[in-house]
N, C-alpha and C positions, 0 to 999 in steps of 0.2 A: 504494499500499500504506499507508493511513493508519492511525495508532494513535489512537482517539478522534476527536473533533469539534473544530472551531475555535471553537465557541460559548463563552460566559463573559463575564466582565467585560472591558471594554476594557483595552488597555495603558495603564499609568500614564505620566505625563510622564517619569518617571525610566527606565522601561522602554524608552520610545521612544528616549531617548538611549543607554542602554546598549546595546541591540540594533540600532542604526541601520543597521549594515552588513549585518545580516540583512534588515532591512526594505527595503533597496535592491534586493535580489535578487527579481525577480518571482516566482521559483520559491518563495521562502519567504514574504515579505511579512508583513503583520500576522496573516493567518490561520495561516500556518505557525509563526510565533513564539507565538501563543496555544496552538497544539498542543504545542509544546516546554514552555511554562509549566504545562500541565496534565497532562503525561505523568509517569508513575511508572516509573523504570527501576532494575532491581536489578544491581549489579555484585558478582560473586561473586570475592572476593579483592582486596586492596588493596596488592599487591606490584608486580612489574615491570610487568605489564599494567594492572592496576586503577589504579595512580597516574595514569599520563597519561589513561586513559579518563576517570576521575572529575574530573580537572581540566578537561578540554575539555567534558564534559556540564555542569559547573557554569558555565563560562564561556559556554556556548551557552544557558543558561537552562532546562535541564531542572528542572522544578518540584519533583519529589521523587527524590532519588537514595538508594537503599538500598545499604548496604555490608555485605558479609559478610566478616569477618575476626577472627581470634582470636590473631594473633601480636603480638609486641613488636617494635619497631625495633632491628635490629642493624647494627653498623658495616658489615658486608658487604653490606647492603642499599643503601647510599648510592651505590654504583657505578651504580645504574640506576633506583632507586625515588625518583622525583623530588618526591614529596610531602613528604619527610622531610629533615631536616638533622642535623648532628653532635649538636647539643644534644638531640635527640629520642631518641637511643639509650636503650634501656631502657624507654621510654613505650610503652603500647599503641598500635598503628597506628590503630585506630579513633578513638581519642581525638585523635591529631594530625591525621588525615585530616579529621575533622569540623571542626576549627579551621581548616585551611587552606582547605577548600572554602567555609566560610561567610565567611572573610575575603576570598576572591576574589568571591563573590556572596552577600551577606546575604539576598537575596530568596528563596532556595531552601530546601528542607527536606532535611536529611540525617538518614535513619534508620539507626541502628546495629543490626546483628545480630551480636552478639559470640560467639555459639556456632559451634562447628564444624558445617558442613552435613552432615547425615546423613540416611539413608533415613527416620529418625523425624521429622525436622524440616523436610525440604526442601519438601514440598507446602504446608505452612503458611507457610513463609517466602516462597516465589515467589508465592503466591496474592495477588492484589490489585495486582501490577505488570503493566505493559503488555508489557514485554520484559525478557529477562535477557541479561546480558553475561558470558561465561565468561573470567574472568581466572585461571583456576586453573592449577596447575603439576603436577597429577598425574592419573593415569588414573581412579582410583576416582571422584573428585569430578567429573571431566569427564563421565563416563557418568552419574553421578547428576544433574547439572544438565541434560544432554540429556534424560533419561527424564522427569524432573519437568516439564520445559518442554513435551515432547510430550503428556503426560498432561493438562496444564492448557491447552493450545492456545496456547502463547506462542512467539514468535520467540526464537532463541537466537544471539546474535551470538558466534561462536566465534573465538578467536585462540590460538595456541601459538607458542612460541619454542624454538630449540634451537641453541645455539652461534652460528652466524651466518645461521641460516635461520628464516624465520616462515611462518605459515599464517594465512589469515583466510577466514571464510565465514559465511553466515546460514543457519542451519538452521531451517526452518519447515515442520513435517510437514503443515500444512494445504494447502500448495501447492508442496511440494518435498520433498527428502530431509531425514532427520535424521542426527545424527552416526553413528548405528548403520549407516545405509545406506552410509556411507563406510568405517566401520571396525566390522564386525560383532563382532569379537573384539579384545580388548587384547593388545598385545604380551607376551611373557613379562616378568615384572617386572624381570629383570636385563639386559634387552637395550637399553632406552632410559633412560639416566641422566637424573636431574633436572638442573636448572641448577646446583644445589649440588654435584653430582658432575661433571658434563660442562662447566660453565662457560657463559657467555653474554656475547656483546658488549654493553657497557653501553647502547649507543644503540639496539639492536635492539627491545627492548620498547617503547621510546618510539614508534618508527615503526609497530609492529604495534598498539599501543594506540591510536594516533591513527586508524589505519584502522578499528579497531572502533568508535571513537567516531563517526567519519563515517558508518558503516553505520547506527548507532543514531539519529543525528540525521536521516538520510534516511528511515528507517522511520517515525519519529515525525511528521516533517513531511509525509510522503507525497510525496517527491520522488525523482527519479532512478530508477536500476535497482539494487536491492540485490543482493547476492552469493548470492541463493537459487539453488541448483543449480549453483553455481560455487565453486571452491576457488582462492583467490589465493595463489600461492607467491612468496616473497621470498628472494633470495639476496643478503646484504649484500655478500660479497666480490666478486662479479660485478656488483653493482648491477643486478640483473636481476629483472623480475617476469614470472611466467607464469600463465596462468588455465587451469584444468582444468575440464571439464564433470562434474558429479556427478549421476547420476540416482537417482531413488527406487528403492529395492530393492523388487521386488514380493513378496519373501518376508521382508522385515525383521520381526523378532520383536516390534517395537514399534509401527511406524506403517503397516504394510501391512494390507489389508483382512482377512487371516487371521492378525493378530498374536496370539501366544500369551502375551505378557508384558503382564499387565493393571495391574500396579502396581510399585512400587519393590522392589529386591532387596538383597542383602548385597553391596555393591560391592567390599569388601575382599576377600571370597572369589572374586568374579567376576574380579577383576583379579590374584588370586594374591599380594596384598600381605600380608606377615607381619611382625610385630614379633619380637624375640628369643624371647619365650615361645612364639609359634606356631612359630618355626623349630625350637625344641626338640621340640615336638610332632610336627613333620614329620620328625624324625630328623636334624636339623643341630645338632650339639653346639656349645655356646657356652662361652666362659670370660669372667668378668668382669675388669675392669682389675686389681682387687685379687688376684683368683686368679692372674692372670698374673704379677703382680709377685712374688708368693710363689714360683711355680714358677721364675722367672728367678733367684731367689736360692738355689735348691736345688742338689743335687749333680748333677743330670742335666737341665739346662734344655732346653726345646723350641727349635727354630728358629723365629723369628718372621719370617714372610713378608709383605711389603708388596705387595698385588696391584694397587696403583694405577698411574697412569702417571707417567713421569719428572717431568713438570712439577709433579705434585702432591707427589712425593718432595721436590723442591726447596723447596717451601713449609714442609714439616715432616716429620719421620719419627722413629720410635722408635730409640733408640740400640741398636745391635747387630743391627738388622733387616736382612734381605736383600731387595732390590727384585727382585721376579719379577712383572712386569705380567700381568694376567690373560690377556691374548692370547698369552703366551709360556709359559703353564703346560704345554701340550701337549708343547712342545719340551724342557721341563726336568723331566719326570716322573722320569727317571733320577736326577738330581741330588737331587731331594727325597726320593726313596726311602731315602736314607742317613740321614735325619734320626732322632734318637730320639723325636721328636714334633713336630708342626707346630702353630703358631698363626697363622692368617691374619688380616690386618686390612686395612680400607680406611678411607674417610672416616667412614662411619656404620654399617657392618656388613652392608649389603645386597649388595654385590659379594663380599666375603669369604664370606658365608653361601652365595651361589651357587657359588663357587669351592670351598669346603669340600664341598658336596653332590656336586660333580663328582668330587673325589678320592676321596671315600667310594665312589662308584659304580665307581671304577677299582679299588678294593680296599684303599685306604689305611685304617688303623684309628685310630691315634692322631692325629687331626687335629680342629682346633677353630677356630671363628671368634671374634674378639674382639668381644663384645657392645658396640654403640655405637661401634665403630671408634676411630680415633685421636682424634676429638673427645671421646669419653667418657674416654679416657686423659688428655687435657689438663684435663678438668674434675675428675677424681677423683684422678689421680696427680701429674701434672707441669704445674702452671699456666703454666709458662714457654713451653710449646709453643703457637705460634699456631693458632688455629682459623679455619676458612674455610667 
């Protein structure tokens, strides 16, 4: 499964020295290294997965590495995002990543794509690359990357992480399944928390990212057996790998002979992702940090309910709040019914919004979700609260 040909200019003396350990492998050799040099690989996301992926692609000699990223470096990134250091906090990730990759290998080209990948920009961004590596951490972008790759005929090296577990596969609709064959529909938006909400073992994205980089190098060099039609599962706590067979879905809306989806769609709507404005439109009332502060100072303040987990409560919580983890809400409905009013909060507003919707469906009336969660409270009301 080769990407491109091995033709082109000979390897220079410096390249022969730099890549000598590759050249000693009969499966790679000079021809394989020239394929790596001439390849164009796009990495979507320069975070937990994209950091180790891009480092190893640069070290391997991938000639052009594209990076899609729009965030700045945060202190909480440094537990796992090995491209960055403490002095980089606050700097754009793309700027730092480009410096690090070129310092590692000045002979490569690093192309920056600083915009948020969207249905409007994805086709143009992916076009011209030989393959795409999915280093995203959210379902809308994951489906977007898959769909654009299928429509452009590109292999998609997929990876995902959750707490102590990881997944890796290669989706190539020309010869196997796509991501939609495995997951036709996204999970409800409040069921699978992000790493920012659920946590992740710091070394896990390093391992999963290295596996993704390995698959990319194999695809480009045309060696080995890529994970097409296979899903690799990794459990860090058990130190266990499993491989599942994934078959092409004969009724896949995107890659089957009778596919009904011919272009990109609204992925936020498809995945049910909503910001606070959308939540209001969908009937979930919110309250701003400033409005909550005013209500708490009034004569009949609401009960403030923290729906996070006890380990998150231990990091930071609002004074006077009551801890009622979301999983315990059903058992404590009678207790909450006595409140003059309820304001629910979590880290960023997603879980509290879903919990608010659930209580409203039960018949509660005076219940709201804190827009932006405790992090918004820390930003706008109490900077002494640690953010995570």
